A tleap script that builds the chain and sets N, CA, C and O, in Angstrom:
source leaprc.protein.ff14SB
mol = sequence {
  NMET GLU TYR LEU PRO LEU VAL LEU ASP GLY
  ILE GLU ASN LYS VAL LYS LYS LEU VAL PHE
  ASN ASN GLN GLN LEU LYS GLU GLU ASN THR
  LYS ILE SER GLU GLN LYS SER GLU LEU GLU
  HIE GLN VAL GLY SER LEU LYS SER LYS ILE
  VAL GLU LEU GLU ASP ASN ILE ASN ILE LEU
  LYS ILE THR LYS VAL LEU SER GLY GLU ASP
  THR LEU GLN ALA ARG LEU GLN ILE ASN GLU
  LEU LEU ARG GLU LEU ASP LYS CYS TYR SER
  LEU LEU ASN CARG
}
set mol.1.N position { 0.808 -1.202 0.000 }
set mol.1.CA position { 0.000 0.000 0.000 }
set mol.1.C position { 0.850 1.263 0.000 }
set mol.1.O position { 0.394 2.319 -0.439 }
set mol.2.N position { 2.066 1.161 0.484 }
set mol.2.CA position { 2.908 2.345 0.519 }
set mol.2.C position { 3.415 2.714 -0.872 }
set mol.2.O position { 3.878 3.836 -1.078 }
set mol.3.N position { 3.336 1.790 -1.826 }
set mol.3.CA position { 3.774 2.056 -3.194 }
set mol.3.C position { 2.671 2.696 -4.047 }
set mol.3.O position { 2.931 3.165 -5.155 }
set mol.4.N position { 1.482 2.711 -3.542 }
set mol.4.CA position { 0.342 3.222 -4.303 }
set mol.4.C position { 0.531 4.671 -4.747 }
set mol.4.O position { 0.268 4.967 -5.912 }
set mol.5.N position { 0.975 5.597 -3.880 }
set mol.5.CA position { 1.192 6.984 -4.341 }
set mol.5.C position { 2.258 7.064 -5.438 }
set mol.5.O position { 2.125 7.871 -6.358 }
set mol.6.N position { 3.292 6.260 -5.362 }
set mol.6.CA position { 4.336 6.270 -6.385 }
set mol.6.C position { 3.794 5.768 -7.729 }
set mol.6.O position { 4.100 6.320 -8.785 }
set mol.7.N position { 2.996 4.726 -7.661 }
set mol.7.CA position { 2.391 4.177 -8.877 }
set mol.7.C position { 1.450 5.206 -9.505 }
set mol.7.O position { 1.451 5.389 -10.723 }
set mol.8.N position { 0.645 5.879 -8.672 }
set mol.8.CA position { -0.271 6.901 -9.182 }
set mol.8.C position { 0.489 8.063 -9.799 }
set mol.8.O position { 0.087 8.578 -10.842 }
set mol.9.N position { 1.592 8.486 -9.166 }
set mol.9.CA position { 2.402 9.565 -9.733 }
set mol.9.C position { 2.981 9.146 -11.086 }
set mol.9.O position { 3.013 9.941 -12.025 }
set mol.10.N position { 3.428 7.921 -11.178 }
set mol.10.CA position { 3.970 7.412 -12.437 }
set mol.10.C position { 2.905 7.407 -13.525 }
set mol.10.O position { 3.170 7.806 -14.658 }
set mol.11.N position { 1.722 6.963 -13.188 }
set mol.11.CA position { 0.617 6.942 -14.156 }
set mol.11.C position { 0.244 8.356 -14.564 }
set mol.11.O position { 0.004 8.626 -15.740 }
set mol.12.N position { 0.195 9.267 -13.580 }
set mol.12.CA position { -0.145 10.660 -13.866 }
set mol.12.C position { 0.885 11.285 -14.804 }
set mol.12.O position { 0.514 11.998 -15.736 }
set mol.13.N position { 2.151 11.032 -14.575 }
set mol.13.CA position { 3.207 11.565 -15.446 }
set mol.13.C position { 3.085 10.996 -16.855 }
set mol.13.O position { 3.266 11.723 -17.832 }
set mol.14.N position { 2.787 9.727 -16.970 }
set mol.14.CA position { 2.642 9.103 -18.287 }
set mol.14.C position { 1.444 9.683 -19.036 }
set mol.14.O position { 1.506 9.897 -20.247 }
set mol.15.N position { 0.351 9.938 -18.308 }
set mol.15.CA position { -0.843 10.527 -18.939 }
set mol.15.C position { -0.532 11.939 -19.426 }
set mol.15.O position { -0.923 12.319 -20.530 }
set mol.16.N position { 0.187 12.730 -18.585 }
set mol.16.CA position { 0.564 14.085 -19.001 }
set mol.16.C position { 1.443 14.041 -20.245 }
set mol.16.O position { 1.281 14.846 -21.162 }
set mol.17.N position { 2.365 13.102 -20.266 }
set mol.17.CA position { 3.250 12.957 -21.418 }
set mol.17.C position { 2.453 12.586 -22.670 }
set mol.17.O position { 2.719 13.111 -23.752 }
set mol.18.N position { 1.485 11.691 -22.529 }
set mol.18.CA position { 0.640 11.299 -23.659 }
set mol.18.C position { -0.190 12.471 -24.164 }
set mol.18.O position { -0.333 12.646 -25.374 }
set mol.19.N position { -0.739 13.276 -23.261 }
set mol.19.CA position { -1.536 14.440 -23.652 }
set mol.19.C position { -0.653 15.432 -24.405 }
set mol.19.O position { -1.056 15.975 -25.434 }
set mol.20.N position { 0.554 15.664 -23.885 }
set mol.20.CA position { 1.491 16.578 -24.544 }
set mol.20.C position { 1.855 16.073 -25.935 }
set mol.20.O position { 1.835 16.836 -26.901 }
set mol.21.N position { 2.186 14.796 -26.037 }
set mol.21.CA position { 2.524 14.203 -27.335 }
set mol.21.C position { 1.344 14.291 -28.308 }
set mol.21.O position { 1.530 14.539 -29.499 }
set mol.22.N position { 0.137 14.086 -27.792 }
set mol.22.CA position { -1.061 14.169 -28.618 }
set mol.22.C position { -1.220 15.581 -29.182 }
set mol.22.O position { -1.543 15.744 -30.359 }
set mol.23.N position { -0.999 16.595 -28.356 }
set mol.23.CA position { -1.107 17.979 -28.821 }
set mol.23.C position { -0.065 18.285 -29.895 }
set mol.23.O position { -0.362 18.940 -30.894 }
set mol.24.N position { 1.158 17.803 -29.676 }
set mol.24.CA position { 2.206 18.031 -30.666 }
set mol.24.C position { 1.866 17.349 -31.992 }
set mol.24.O position { 2.071 17.920 -33.063 }
set mol.25.N position { 1.353 16.141 -31.909 }
set mol.25.CA position { 0.990 15.415 -33.132 }
set mol.25.C position { -0.160 16.098 -33.862 }
set mol.25.O position { -0.184 16.116 -35.093 }
set mol.26.N position { -1.102 16.651 -33.130 }
set mol.26.CA position { -2.204 17.376 -33.766 }
set mol.26.C position { -1.686 18.608 -34.501 }
set mol.26.O position { -2.110 18.897 -35.620 }
set mol.27.N position { -0.757 19.337 -33.860 }
set mol.27.CA position { -0.181 20.514 -34.497 }
set mol.27.C position { 0.600 20.121 -35.746 }
set mol.27.O position { 0.506 20.781 -36.781 }
set mol.28.N position { 1.363 19.055 -35.643 }
set mol.28.CA position { 2.134 18.576 -36.788 }
set mol.28.C position { 1.209 18.135 -37.919 }
set mol.28.O position { 1.484 18.393 -39.091 }
set mol.29.N position { 0.118 17.472 -37.563 }
set mol.29.CA position { -0.868 17.034 -38.553 }
set mol.29.C position { -1.486 18.234 -39.262 }
set mol.29.O position { -1.694 18.201 -40.475 }
set mol.30.N position { -1.776 19.284 -38.515 }
set mol.30.CA position { -2.337 20.496 -39.108 }
set mol.30.C position { -1.353 21.125 -40.091 }
set mol.30.O position { -1.734 21.527 -41.191 }
set mol.31.N position { -0.078 21.205 -39.683 }
set mol.31.CA position { 0.937 21.777 -40.572 }
set mol.31.C position { 1.084 20.951 -41.837 }
set mol.31.O position { 1.192 21.502 -42.932 }
set mol.32.N position { 1.088 19.636 -41.694 }
set mol.32.CA position { 1.233 18.759 -42.849 }
set mol.32.C position { 0.025 18.889 -43.770 }
set mol.32.O position { 0.172 18.856 -44.992 }
set mol.33.N position { -1.152 19.036 -43.203 }
set mol.33.CA position { -2.355 19.214 -44.027 }
set mol.33.C position { -2.281 20.515 -44.818 }
set mol.33.O position { -2.663 20.559 -45.987 }
set mol.34.N position { -1.791 21.569 -44.181 }
set mol.34.CA position { -1.647 22.845 -44.872 }
set mol.34.C position { -0.624 22.729 -45.998 }
set mol.34.O position { -0.843 23.236 -47.098 }
set mol.35.N position { 0.499 22.055 -45.718 }
set mol.35.CA position { 1.511 21.856 -46.749 }
set mol.35.C position { 0.949 21.049 -47.915 }
set mol.35.O position { 1.230 21.343 -49.077 }
set mol.36.N position { 0.158 20.035 -47.597 }
set mol.36.CA position { -0.451 19.207 -48.636 }
set mol.36.C position { -1.353 20.049 -49.525 }
set mol.36.O position { -1.327 19.918 -50.748 }
set mol.37.N position { -2.148 20.912 -48.908 }
set mol.37.CA position { -3.040 21.772 -49.688 }
set mol.37.C position { -2.242 22.695 -50.603 }
set mol.37.O position { -2.590 22.881 -51.769 }
set mol.38.N position { -1.175 23.270 -50.067 }
set mol.38.CA position { -0.343 24.158 -50.873 }
set mol.38.C position { 0.291 23.397 -52.040 }
set mol.38.O position { 0.332 23.893 -53.166 }
set mol.39.N position { 0.777 22.199 -51.762 }
set mol.39.CA position { 1.403 21.402 -52.814 }
set mol.39.C position { 0.389 20.987 -53.871 }
set mol.39.O position { 0.706 20.982 -55.060 }
set mol.40.N position { -0.823 20.639 -53.457 }
set mol.40.CA position { -1.863 20.289 -54.420 }
set mol.40.C position { -2.192 21.485 -55.309 }
set mol.40.O position { -2.427 21.339 -56.508 }
set mol.41.N position { -2.206 22.665 -54.703 }
set mol.41.CA position { -2.455 23.886 -55.487 }
set mol.41.C position { -1.331 24.097 -56.492 }
set mol.41.O position { -1.584 24.440 -57.646 }
set mol.42.N position { -0.087 23.894 -56.058 }
set mol.42.CA position { 1.052 24.038 -56.965 }
set mol.42.C position { 0.988 23.021 -58.097 }
set mol.42.O position { 1.283 23.343 -59.248 }
set mol.43.N position { 0.603 21.801 -57.765 }
set mol.43.CA position { 0.496 20.760 -58.793 }
set mol.43.C position { -0.548 21.166 -59.827 }
set mol.43.O position { -0.328 21.021 -61.030 }
set mol.44.N position { -1.680 21.673 -59.358 }
set mol.44.CA position { -2.723 22.120 -60.288 }
set mol.44.C position { -2.231 23.245 -61.182 }
set mol.44.O position { -2.506 23.256 -62.382 }
set mol.45.N position { -1.509 24.185 -60.603 }
set mol.45.CA position { -0.971 25.297 -61.394 }
set mol.45.C position { 0.030 24.797 -62.420 }
set mol.45.O position { 0.022 25.230 -63.573 }
set mol.46.N position { 0.889 23.887 -61.995 }
set mol.46.CA position { 1.901 23.359 -62.913 }
set mol.46.C position { 1.268 22.528 -64.024 }
set mol.46.O position { 1.732 22.562 -65.164 }
set mol.47.N position { 0.219 21.785 -63.702 }
set mol.47.CA position { -0.460 21.005 -64.741 }
set mol.47.C position { -1.086 21.930 -65.776 }
set mol.47.O position { -1.000 21.673 -66.977 }
set mol.48.N position { -1.714 23.002 -65.313 }
set mol.48.CA position { -2.319 23.933 -66.272 }
set mol.48.C position { -1.242 24.622 -67.108 }
set mol.48.O position { -1.451 24.901 -68.289 }
set mol.49.N position { -0.090 24.895 -66.493 }
set mol.49.CA position { 1.005 25.500 -67.243 }
set mol.49.C position { 1.542 24.524 -68.280 }
set mol.49.O position { 1.889 24.928 -69.390 }
set mol.50.N position { 1.615 23.243 -67.930 }
set mol.50.CA position { 2.065 22.224 -68.887 }
set mol.50.C position { 1.126 22.175 -70.083 }
set mol.50.O position { 1.572 22.128 -71.229 }
set mol.51.N position { -0.175 22.187 -69.813 }
set mol.51.CA position { -1.153 22.159 -70.908 }
set mol.51.C position { -0.986 23.389 -71.791 }
set mol.51.O position { -1.033 23.296 -73.017 }
set mol.52.N position { -0.793 24.535 -71.160 }
set mol.52.CA position { -0.616 25.777 -71.909 }
set mol.52.C position { 0.648 25.712 -72.775 }
set mol.52.O position { 0.635 26.120 -73.937 }
set mol.53.N position { 1.728 25.199 -72.203 }
set mol.53.CA position { 2.973 25.090 -72.971 }
set mol.53.C position { 2.859 24.068 -74.098 }
set mol.53.O position { 3.416 24.273 -75.177 }
set mol.54.N position { 2.148 22.974 -73.862 }
set mol.54.CA position { 1.930 21.995 -74.932 }
set mol.54.C position { 1.121 22.616 -76.069 }
set mol.54.O position { 1.392 22.366 -77.244 }
set mol.55.N position { 0.134 23.422 -75.713 }
set mol.55.CA position { -0.640 24.120 -76.744 }
set mol.55.C position { 0.256 25.066 -77.544 }
set mol.55.O position { 0.151 25.154 -78.767 }
set mol.56.N position { 1.133 25.765 -76.837 }
set mol.56.CA position { 2.055 26.677 -77.534 }
set mol.56.C position { 2.981 25.903 -78.467 }
set mol.56.O position { 3.264 26.351 -79.579 }
set mol.57.N position { 3.448 24.756 -78.020 }
set mol.57.CA position { 4.309 23.924 -78.863 }
set mol.57.C position { 3.557 23.498 -80.118 }
set mol.57.O position { 4.090 23.561 -81.226 }
set mol.58.N position { 2.308 23.063 -79.929 }
set mol.58.CA position { 1.501 22.646 -81.090 }
set mol.58.C position { 1.278 23.795 -82.057 }
set mol.58.O position { 1.334 23.612 -83.273 }
set mol.59.N position { 1.028 24.976 -81.518 }
set mol.59.CA position { 0.822 26.151 -82.371 }
set mol.59.C position { 2.094 26.462 -83.150 }
set mol.59.O position { 2.051 26.761 -84.343 }
set mol.60.N position { 3.222 26.387 -82.457 }
set mol.60.CA position { 4.499 26.648 -83.146 }
set mol.60.C position { 4.771 25.610 -84.224 }
set mol.60.O position { 5.276 25.947 -85.295 }
set mol.61.N position { 4.441 24.346 -83.951 }
set mol.61.CA position { 4.630 23.298 -84.952 }
set mol.61.C position { 3.756 23.572 -86.169 }
set mol.61.O position { 4.209 23.469 -87.309 }
set mol.62.N position { 2.501 23.920 -85.914 }
set mol.62.CA position { 1.577 24.198 -87.015 }
set mol.62.C position { 2.059 25.394 -87.823 }
set mol.62.O position { 2.034 25.374 -89.054 }
set mol.63.N position { 2.495 26.429 -87.128 }
set mol.63.CA position { 2.985 27.626 -87.813 }
set mol.63.C position { 4.195 27.298 -88.675 }
set mol.63.O position { 4.310 27.770 -89.806 }
set mol.64.N position { 5.087 26.495 -88.137 }
set mol.64.CA position { 6.287 26.117 -88.877 }
set mol.64.C position { 5.932 25.311 -90.119 }
set mol.64.O position { 6.478 25.529 -91.200 }
set mol.65.N position { 4.999 24.369 -89.937 }
set mol.65.CA position { 4.608 23.515 -91.058 }
set mol.65.C position { 3.901 24.331 -92.130 }
set mol.65.O position { 4.185 24.176 -93.318 }
set mol.66.N position { 2.987 25.195 -91.722 }
set mol.66.CA position { 2.203 25.951 -92.694 }
set mol.66.C position { 3.016 27.045 -93.370 }
set mol.66.O position { 2.703 27.438 -94.494 }
set mol.67.N position { 4.042 27.536 -92.715 }
set mol.67.CA position { 4.846 28.593 -93.330 }
set mol.67.C position { 5.915 28.031 -94.261 }
set mol.67.O position { 6.473 28.753 -95.088 }
set mol.68.N position { 6.193 26.750 -94.122 }
set mol.68.CA position { 7.219 26.132 -94.958 }
set mol.68.C position { 6.669 25.676 -96.299 }
set mol.68.O position { 5.490 25.857 -96.605 }
set mol.69.N position { 7.540 25.088 -97.077 }
set mol.69.CA position { 7.144 24.614 -98.392 }
set mol.69.C position { 6.842 23.128 -98.400 }
set mol.69.O position { 6.593 22.560 -99.463 }
set mol.70.N position { 6.858 22.494 -97.258 }
set mol.70.CA position { 6.610 21.060 -97.156 }
set mol.70.C position { 5.100 20.821 -97.133 }
set mol.70.O position { 4.487 20.786 -96.066 }
set mol.71.N position { 4.511 20.657 -98.307 }
set mol.71.CA position { 3.059 20.531 -98.398 }
set mol.71.C position { 2.559 19.207 -97.827 }
set mol.71.O position { 1.448 19.146 -97.300 }
set mol.72.N position { 3.355 18.159 -97.922 }
set mol.72.CA position { 2.946 16.869 -97.359 }
set mol.72.C position { 2.794 16.974 -95.849 }
set mol.72.O position { 1.800 16.514 -95.286 }
set mol.73.N position { 3.778 17.578 -95.196 }
set mol.73.CA position { 3.709 17.754 -93.748 }
set mol.73.C position { 2.532 18.652 -93.363 }
set mol.73.O position { 1.873 18.409 -92.352 }
set mol.74.N position { 2.268 19.679 -94.157 }
set mol.74.CA position { 1.145 20.575 -93.898 }
set mol.74.C position { -0.170 19.815 -94.001 }
set mol.74.O position { -1.060 19.994 -93.169 }
set mol.75.N position { -0.297 18.968 -95.021 }
set mol.75.CA position { -1.524 18.179 -95.174 }
set mol.75.C position { -1.721 17.225 -94.005 }
set mol.75.O position { -2.829 17.082 -93.488 }
set mol.76.N position { -0.642 16.577 -93.595 }
set mol.76.CA position { -0.735 15.665 -92.451 }
set mol.76.C position { -1.158 16.407 -91.189 }
set mol.76.O position { -1.971 15.909 -90.411 }
set mol.77.N position { -0.613 17.576 -90.995 }
set mol.77.CA position { -0.972 18.377 -89.823 }
set mol.77.C position { -2.433 18.798 -89.878 }
set mol.77.O position { -3.135 18.751 -88.868 }
set mol.78.N position { -2.889 19.208 -91.049 }
set mol.78.CA position { -4.289 19.615 -91.205 }
set mol.78.C position { -5.210 18.422 -90.969 }
set mol.78.O position { -6.244 18.563 -90.315 }
set mol.79.N position { -4.854 17.260 -91.488 }
set mol.79.CA position { -5.659 16.056 -91.259 }
set mol.79.C position { -5.734 15.709 -89.778 }
set mol.79.O position { -6.787 15.318 -89.276 }
set mol.80.N position { -4.616 15.856 -89.088 }
set mol.80.CA position { -4.612 15.573 -87.649 }
set mol.80.C position { -5.526 16.538 -86.908 }
set mol.80.O position { -6.266 16.140 -86.009 }
set mol.81.N position { -5.470 17.809 -87.291 }
set mol.81.CA position { -6.349 18.799 -86.657 }
set mol.81.C position { -7.820 18.503 -86.948 }
set mol.81.O position { -8.673 18.668 -86.075 }
set mol.82.N position { -8.110 18.074 -88.152 }
set mol.82.CA position { -9.497 17.730 -88.500 }
set mol.82.C position { -9.988 16.532 -87.690 }
set mol.82.O position { -11.129 16.521 -87.226 }
set mol.83.N position { -9.139 15.535 -87.520 }
set mol.83.CA position { -9.520 14.386 -86.693 }
set mol.83.C position { -9.805 14.818 -85.251 }
set mol.83.O position { -10.752 14.347 -84.622 }
set mol.84.N position { -8.973 15.715 -84.750 }
set mol.84.CA position { -9.184 16.204 -83.392 }
set mol.84.C position { -10.494 16.968 -83.285 }
set mol.84.O position { -11.217 16.831 -82.299 }
set mol.85.N position { -10.799 17.769 -84.293 }
set mol.85.CA position { -12.073 18.492 -84.319 }
set mol.85.C position { -13.250 17.517 -84.383 }
set mol.85.O position { -14.263 17.720 -83.713 }
set mol.86.N position { -13.120 16.477 -85.174 }
set mol.86.CA position { -14.183 15.470 -85.263 }
set mol.86.C position { -14.418 14.795 -83.920 }
set mol.86.O position { -15.561 14.539 -83.542 }
set mol.87.N position { -13.335 14.506 -83.196 }
set mol.87.CA position { -13.478 13.894 -81.869 }
set mol.87.C position { -14.227 14.832 -80.923 }
set mol.87.O position { -15.110 14.410 -80.176 }
set mol.88.N position { -13.857 16.107 -80.972 }
set mol.88.CA position { -14.533 17.089 -80.121 }
set mol.88.C position { -16.009 17.204 -80.476 }
set mol.88.O position { -16.869 17.287 -79.599 }
set mol.89.N position { -16.281 17.206 -81.752 }
set mol.89.CA position { -17.656 17.309 -82.218 }
set mol.89.C position { -18.477 16.101 -81.773 }
set mol.89.O position { -19.626 16.245 -81.353 }
set mol.90.N position { -17.886 14.913 -81.866 }
set mol.90.CA position { -18.608 13.721 -81.451 }
set mol.90.C position { -18.844 13.700 -79.942 }
set mol.90.O position { -19.875 13.210 -79.482 }
set mol.91.N position { -17.909 14.222 -79.185 }
set mol.91.CA position { -18.099 14.312 -77.736 }
set mol.91.C position { -19.212 15.285 -77.374 }
set mol.91.O position { -19.961 15.056 -76.425 }
set mol.92.N position { -19.317 16.373 -78.136 }
set mol.92.CA position { -20.372 17.355 -77.875 }
set mol.92.C position { -21.760 16.797 -78.217 }
set mol.92.O position { -22.752 17.188 -77.602 }
set mol.93.N position { -21.831 15.899 -79.179 }
set mol.93.CA position { -23.105 15.334 -79.599 }
set mol.93.C position { -23.609 14.235 -78.697 }
set mol.93.O position { -24.742 13.780 -78.860 }
set mol.94.N position { -22.821 13.804 -77.774 }
set mol.94.CA position { -23.259 12.711 -76.879 }
set mol.94.C position { -24.291 13.171 -75.909 }
set mol.94.O position { -24.763 12.382 -75.090 }
savepdb mol mol.pdb
quit
Protein backbone atom coordinates (compact mmCIF):
# COMPACT_ATOMS: atom_id res chain seq x y z
CA UNK A 1 0.00 0.00 0.00
CA UNK A 2 2.91 2.34 0.52
CA UNK A 3 3.77 2.06 -3.19
CA UNK A 4 0.34 3.22 -4.30
CA UNK A 5 1.19 6.98 -4.34
CA UNK A 6 4.34 6.27 -6.39
CA UNK A 7 2.39 4.18 -8.88
CA UNK A 8 -0.27 6.90 -9.18
CA UNK A 9 2.40 9.57 -9.73
CA UNK A 10 3.97 7.41 -12.44
CA UNK A 11 0.62 6.94 -14.16
CA UNK A 12 -0.15 10.66 -13.87
CA UNK A 13 3.21 11.57 -15.45
CA UNK A 14 2.64 9.10 -18.29
CA UNK A 15 -0.84 10.53 -18.94
CA UNK A 16 0.56 14.08 -19.00
CA UNK A 17 3.25 12.96 -21.42
CA UNK A 18 0.64 11.30 -23.66
CA UNK A 19 -1.54 14.44 -23.65
CA UNK A 20 1.49 16.58 -24.54
CA UNK A 21 2.52 14.20 -27.34
CA UNK A 22 -1.06 14.17 -28.62
CA UNK A 23 -1.11 17.98 -28.82
CA UNK A 24 2.21 18.03 -30.67
CA UNK A 25 0.99 15.42 -33.13
CA UNK A 26 -2.20 17.38 -33.77
CA UNK A 27 -0.18 20.51 -34.50
CA UNK A 28 2.13 18.58 -36.79
CA UNK A 29 -0.87 17.03 -38.55
CA UNK A 30 -2.34 20.50 -39.11
CA UNK A 31 0.94 21.78 -40.57
CA UNK A 32 1.23 18.76 -42.85
CA UNK A 33 -2.36 19.21 -44.03
CA UNK A 34 -1.65 22.85 -44.87
CA UNK A 35 1.51 21.86 -46.75
CA UNK A 36 -0.45 19.21 -48.64
CA UNK A 37 -3.04 21.77 -49.69
CA UNK A 38 -0.34 24.16 -50.87
CA UNK A 39 1.40 21.40 -52.81
CA UNK A 40 -1.86 20.29 -54.42
CA UNK A 41 -2.46 23.89 -55.49
CA UNK A 42 1.05 24.04 -56.96
CA UNK A 43 0.50 20.76 -58.79
CA UNK A 44 -2.72 22.12 -60.29
CA UNK A 45 -0.97 25.30 -61.39
CA UNK A 46 1.90 23.36 -62.91
CA UNK A 47 -0.46 21.00 -64.74
CA UNK A 48 -2.32 23.93 -66.27
CA UNK A 49 1.01 25.50 -67.24
CA UNK A 50 2.06 22.22 -68.89
CA UNK A 51 -1.15 22.16 -70.91
CA UNK A 52 -0.62 25.78 -71.91
CA UNK A 53 2.97 25.09 -72.97
CA UNK A 54 1.93 22.00 -74.93
CA UNK A 55 -0.64 24.12 -76.74
CA UNK A 56 2.05 26.68 -77.53
CA UNK A 57 4.31 23.92 -78.86
CA UNK A 58 1.50 22.65 -81.09
CA UNK A 59 0.82 26.15 -82.37
CA UNK A 60 4.50 26.65 -83.15
CA UNK A 61 4.63 23.30 -84.95
CA UNK A 62 1.58 24.20 -87.02
CA UNK A 63 2.98 27.63 -87.81
CA UNK A 64 6.29 26.12 -88.88
CA UNK A 65 4.61 23.52 -91.06
CA UNK A 66 2.20 25.95 -92.69
CA UNK A 67 4.85 28.59 -93.33
CA UNK A 68 7.22 26.13 -94.96
CA UNK A 69 7.14 24.61 -98.39
CA UNK A 70 6.61 21.06 -97.16
CA UNK A 71 3.06 20.53 -98.40
CA UNK A 72 2.95 16.87 -97.36
CA UNK A 73 3.71 17.75 -93.75
CA UNK A 74 1.15 20.57 -93.90
CA UNK A 75 -1.52 18.18 -95.17
CA UNK A 76 -0.73 15.66 -92.45
CA UNK A 77 -0.97 18.38 -89.82
CA UNK A 78 -4.29 19.61 -91.21
CA UNK A 79 -5.66 16.06 -91.26
CA UNK A 80 -4.61 15.57 -87.65
CA UNK A 81 -6.35 18.80 -86.66
CA UNK A 82 -9.50 17.73 -88.50
CA UNK A 83 -9.52 14.39 -86.69
CA UNK A 84 -9.18 16.20 -83.39
CA UNK A 85 -12.07 18.49 -84.32
CA UNK A 86 -14.18 15.47 -85.26
CA UNK A 87 -13.48 13.89 -81.87
CA UNK A 88 -14.53 17.09 -80.12
CA UNK A 89 -17.66 17.31 -82.22
CA UNK A 90 -18.61 13.72 -81.45
CA UNK A 91 -18.10 14.31 -77.74
CA UNK A 92 -20.37 17.35 -77.87
CA UNK A 93 -23.11 15.33 -79.60
CA UNK A 94 -23.26 12.71 -76.88
